Structure formats: C-alpha cells, structure tokens
BAGU-588436 format. One record per atom (N, C-alpha, C): x, y negated, z negated; residue number from 1; atom name. Coordinates in steps of 0.02 Angstrom, whole numbers, plus 50000, padded with zeros to 5 digits. Layout:
BEGIN
X; Y; Z; NUM; CA
...
This chain:
BEGIN
54390; 40784; 41640; 1; N
54396; 40855; 41627; 1; CA
54416; 40867; 41555; 1; C
54396; 40922; 41530; 2; N
54414; 40941; 41462; 2; CA
54434; 41014; 41462; 2; C
54490; 41029; 41430; 3; N
54513; 41097; 41423; 3; CA
54523; 41112; 41349; 3; C
54503; 41170; 41328; 4; N
54514; 41192; 41260; 4; CA
54559; 41254; 41262; 4; C
54612; 41252; 41222; 5; N
54656; 41310; 41218; 5; CA
54655; 41335; 41147; 5; C
54675; 41397; 41139; 6; N
54673; 41427; 41072; 6; CA
54743; 41446; 41046; 6; C
54794; 41436; 41088; 7; N
54862; 41452; 41065; 7; CA
54913; 41411; 41105; 7; C
54975; 41414; 41083; 8; N
55028; 41375; 41114; 8; CA
55038; 41394; 41187; 8; C
55034; 41458; 41203; 9; N
55044; 41480; 41272; 9; CA
54991; 41449; 41318; 9; C
54929; 41447; 41295; 10; N
54876; 41417; 41334; 10; CA
54885; 41342; 41343; 10; C
54909; 41308; 41291; 11; N
54921; 41237; 41295; 11; CA
54977; 41222; 41344; 11; C
55030; 41263; 41342; 12; N
55084; 41254; 41390; 12; CA
55061; 41269; 41461; 12; C
55018; 41318; 41469; 13; N
54993; 41335; 41536; 13; CA
54953; 41278; 41566; 13; C
54913; 41242; 41526; 14; N
54876; 41185; 41551; 14; CA
54925; 41130; 41574; 14; C
54977; 41118; 41534; 15; N
55028; 41069; 41554; 15; CA
55063; 41088; 41618; 15; C
55080; 41152; 41624; 16; N
55114; 41176; 41684; 16; CA
55069; 41171; 41745; 16; C
55005; 41182; 41737; 17; N
54957; 41177; 41792; 17; CA
54948; 41105; 41815; 17; C
54955; 41058; 41770; 18; N
54949; 40987; 41787; 18; CA
55010; 40962; 41824; 18; C
55068; 40987; 41808; 19; N
55131; 40961; 41834; 19; CA
55134; 40954; 41910; 19; C
55111; 41003; 41949; 20; N
55115; 40995; 42022; 20; CA
55073; 40938; 42050; 20; C
55025; 40914; 42011; 21; N
54982; 40860; 42033; 21; CA
55012; 40791; 42019; 21; C
55064; 40789; 41978; 22; N
55093; 40726; 41957; 22; CA
55134; 40694; 42012; 22; C
55133; 40628; 42014; 23; N
55172; 40589; 42062; 23; CA
55213; 40539; 42023; 23; C
55266; 40514; 42055; 24; N
55309; 40464; 42023; 24; CA
55266; 40406; 41999; 24; C
55277; 40385; 41937; 25; N
55241; 40329; 41908; 25; CA
55180; 40348; 41868; 25; C
55159; 40411; 41872; 26; N
55101; 40433; 41832; 26; CA
55118; 40430; 41758; 26; C
55069; 40414; 41718; 27; N
55077; 40411; 41645; 27; CA
55023; 40454; 41614; 27; C
55044; 40497; 41568; 28; N
54997; 40538; 41530; 28; CA
55003; 40517; 41457; 28; C
54948; 40498; 41427; 29; N
54948; 40479; 41356; 29; CA
54914; 40533; 41316; 29; C
54949; 40555; 41264; 30; N
54922; 40606; 41220; 30; CA
54913; 40576; 41151; 30; C
54856; 40588; 41121; 31; N
54841; 40562; 41055; 31; CA
54817; 40620; 41012; 31; C
54848; 40629; 40955; 32; N
54827; 40682; 40910; 32; CA
54868; 40683; 40847; 32; C
54842; 40717; 40798; 33; N
54877; 40723; 40734; 33; CA
54940; 40764; 40742; 33; C
54982; 40760; 40691; 34; N
55043; 40800; 40688; 34; CA
55023; 40874; 40694; 34; C
55054; 40909; 40739; 35; N
55039; 40980; 40748; 35; CA
54982; 40995; 40795; 35; C
54957; 40943; 40829; 36; N
54899; 40952; 40874; 36; CA
54917; 40987; 40939; 36; C
54982; 40987; 40957; 37; N
55003; 41021; 41018; 37; CA
55029; 40974; 41072; 37; C
55043; 40912; 41055; 38; N
55066; 40863; 41104; 38; CA
55132; 40884; 41135; 38; C
55180; 40903; 41094; 39; N
55245; 40924; 41121; 39; CA
55238; 40992; 41155; 39; C
55196; 41035; 41132; 40; N
55184; 41099; 41165; 40; CA
55158; 41088; 41235; 40; C
55110; 41042; 41243; 41; N
55084; 41025; 41309; 41; CA
55141; 40997; 41352; 41; C
55182; 40953; 41324; 42; N
55237; 40923; 41361; 42; CA
55287; 40975; 41384; 42; C
55298; 41026; 41344; 43; N
55342; 41081; 41364; 43; CA
55315; 41115; 41427; 43; C
55249; 41123; 41431; 44; N
55219; 41152; 41490; 44; CA
55227; 41107; 41551; 44; C
55217; 41042; 41542; 45; N
55227; 40994; 41597; 45; CA
55299; 40998; 41622; 45; C
55346; 40998; 41574; 46; N
55417; 41002; 41593; 46; CA
55431; 41065; 41633; 46; C
55406; 41121; 41611; 47; N
55418; 41184; 41647; 47; CA
55388; 41180; 41717; 47; C
55329; 41151; 41722; 48; N
55296; 41144; 41787; 48; CA
55333; 41097; 41834; 48; C
55372; 41051; 41806; 49; N
55413; 41006; 41846; 49; CA
55480; 41036; 41863; 49; C
55495; 41094; 41836; 50; N
55560; 41126; 41849; 50; CA
55614; 41105; 41800; 50; C
55595; 41079; 41743; 51; N
55642; 41060; 41691; 51; CA
55651; 41120; 41645; 51; C
55711; 41144; 41640; 52; N
55724; 41205; 41602; 52; CA
55760; 41192; 41536; 52; C
55768; 41129; 41518; 53; N
55798; 41113; 41453; 53; CA
55746; 41122; 41398; 53; C
55770; 41129; 41337; 54; N
55726; 41136; 41280; 54; CA
55695; 41068; 41264; 54; C
55630; 41062; 41270; 55; N
55595; 41000; 41256; 55; CA
55577; 40998; 41182; 55; C
55599; 40944; 41150; 56; N
55586; 40935; 41078; 56; CA
55548; 40870; 41067; 56; C
55515; 40866; 41011; 57; N
55480; 40804; 40993; 57; CA
55530; 40747; 40985; 57; C
55514; 40689; 41014; 58; N
55560; 40632; 41007; 58; CA
55548; 40591; 40945; 58; C
55522; 40621; 40893; 59; N
55502; 40584; 40832; 59; CA
55557; 40538; 40806; 59; C
55618; 40560; 40804; 60; N
55672; 40519; 40775; 60; CA
55708; 40478; 40828; 60; C
55696; 40493; 40892; 61; N
55730; 40457; 40946; 61; CA
55684; 40406; 40980; 61; C
55620; 40412; 40971; 62; N
55567; 40375; 41005; 62; CA
55558; 40397; 41077; 62; C
55613; 40412; 41113; 63; N
55607; 40435; 41182; 63; CA
55662; 40486; 41198; 63; C
55642; 40536; 41236; 64; N
55689; 40585; 41263; 64; CA
55678; 40587; 41338; 64; C
55732; 40588; 41375; 65; N
55727; 40587; 41448; 65; CA
55752; 40654; 41476; 65; C
55717; 40678; 41527; 66; N
55735; 40740; 41561; 66; CA
55733; 40725; 41636; 66; C
55790; 40733; 41669; 67; N
55796; 40715; 41740; 67; CA
55810; 40775; 41785; 67; C
55803; 40835; 41761; 68; N
55823; 40894; 41798; 68; CA
55769; 40920; 41845; 68; C
55709; 40895; 41843; 69; N
55654; 40924; 41880; 69; CA
55635; 40885; 41943; 69; C
55579; 40903; 41970; 70; N
55552; 40870; 42031; 70; CA
55541; 40796; 42019; 70; C
55520; 40777; 41958; 71; N
55512; 40708; 41937; 71; CA
55545; 40700; 41869; 71; C
55569; 40640; 41852; 72; N
55594; 40630; 41784; 72; CA
55537; 40632; 41734; 72; C
55551; 40655; 41675; 73; N
55502; 40658; 41621; 73; CA
55528; 40615; 41564; 73; C
55488; 40567; 41542; 74; N
55505; 40524; 41486; 74; CA
55455; 40541; 41430; 74; C
55480; 40575; 41380; 75; N
55437; 40598; 41324; 75; CA
55446; 40548; 41267; 75; C
55394; 40510; 41252; 76; N
55398; 40458; 41202; 76; CA
55353; 40472; 41142; 76; C
55375; 40450; 41086; 77; N
55334; 40454; 41025; 77; CA
55330; 40384; 40997; 77; C
55274; 40351; 41006; 78; N
55268; 40281; 40989; 78; CA
55225; 40268; 40928; 78; C
55212; 40319; 40888; 79; N
55167; 40309; 40831; 79; CA
55196; 40261; 40779; 79; C
55262; 40253; 40777; 80; N
55293; 40208; 40728; 80; CA
55295; 40136; 40751; 80; C
55281; 40123; 40814; 81; N
55284; 40055; 40840; 81; CA
55221; 40017; 40820; 81; C
55230; 39955; 40803; 82; N
55172; 39914; 40783; 82; CA
55154; 39866; 40840; 82; C
55090; 39848; 40842; 83; N
55067; 39797; 40889; 83; CA
55052; 39821; 40956; 83; C
C-alpha cells in the first residue's frame, strides 16, 4: 500500500489509522531524509496506541520508549549507527 499526505495532520492520521492493526512484536521501518515526516508519522502511531506523551525525535538519544499505551512504542533513530 502507498499513502501520500500533504501536511502533518494527514501524516499523523495515517499513523493513527495504522496503530489499531499493530500487534506486539511488529516492527515499522521508516526511511527518509531529515524533515520527511518520520517523527510526525510516529506521533500519529503513538496517539493511536493511546500514548499521550509528547513524542520527539530520538536523534540525540538513539531510542525513546513510551509504555503508556495499548502496546509499548520504541522510537529509534539509527542513522548514526554503522554496519
């Protein structure tokens, strides 16, 4: 499937729509340039999972964990890792 959005609200809506379909152990990989909307999409997934914390890019942490929702969300930024 392919979805095209034209704004942040639309990108978050796609993430929120996907969230109810997710099961424990599912992995979603996002690839895109800086500013492509990866974290915006993740914010939508978090909202759809019932996570109400502010989701931020894990650029300096490599990983941020959110355990408040229906499933835990592990938001990783691995672009700096080699190999």
